[in-house]
C-alpha positions, 0 to 999 in steps of 0.5 A, a space after each residue: 526446188 521447183 524447176 521452171 519450164 526451160 527456155 530455148 536459145 535464140 539460135 534454136 539450140 537447147 542444152 543437155 542439163 540446166 543451170 539453177 540459180 537459187 536466191 531466197 527472194 526469188 523463185 528458182 530460175 532454170 536456163 539450159 546450158 551446154 555441159 561444161 559451160 560453168 566450168 569454162 566460164 570459171 576457167 575464163 575468170 581464172 585466166 583474167 585473174 592470172 593475167 592481173 596477178 602477173 601484170 599487177 601482183 593482185 591476187 583474187 579468189 573465186 567462190 565455188 560453193 555453187 558447184 555443189 549443186 552441179 557435180 558434173 561442172 565441178 568434175 569438169 573444172 577439176 579435170 581442166 585445171 589438173 593437179 600440181 605438185 604442192 598440197 597442204 592441210 591446215 587443221 585449225 577450227 576444222 580442216 582446210 585442204 589446199 592443193 596447187 592446180 596444174 596452172 602455177 599460182 592457181 590453188 583449189 581450197 576446200 574448208 571442212 568443219 569438224 564433222 568433215 562436211 564441206 563448208 567452203 570451196 574456192 579457187 585462189 589465184 595468188 603466189 601463196 594462199 593466205 592460209 599458208 602465209 606465216 604470221 610474223 608476230 607469232 614468232 615471239 610466241 614460238 621462240 618463248 615456247 621453244 625456250 620453255 622446252 629447254 631448247 639451247 640458247 646459243 648465240 647461233 640460236 638465241 631464244 
């Protein structure tokens, strides 16, 4: 990727590292930004989304794939959000790692393919990530599977 000449801000400030936007239909554009700028912008969006979840019950997600090209920003964001008490792994068509951040209802989710390469990364602002919500319709299949294993069929445990 070719880096274009940097731009100085109107106030005369320049930043320590560039931010790159990559689109196939346009050449790369470089804008200087202070370290942590992208992380702080994401934190601002998380706060707005958390307020919306609190007031309206509406969850949302933020795609973090663009941070792959900015590891310092990703690390800053991870440090700002911290770690919570809950984590889970889902193994289905690859591996998904879900962990709560230190902020309640803010979840960091990574999706990996079968070669353990990251194919998606996002922040979900929700009470419970969609990936962890059970499928009520699958209960009938689970009950039948238990019945076939010889699980006791009692009034307290009808299968």
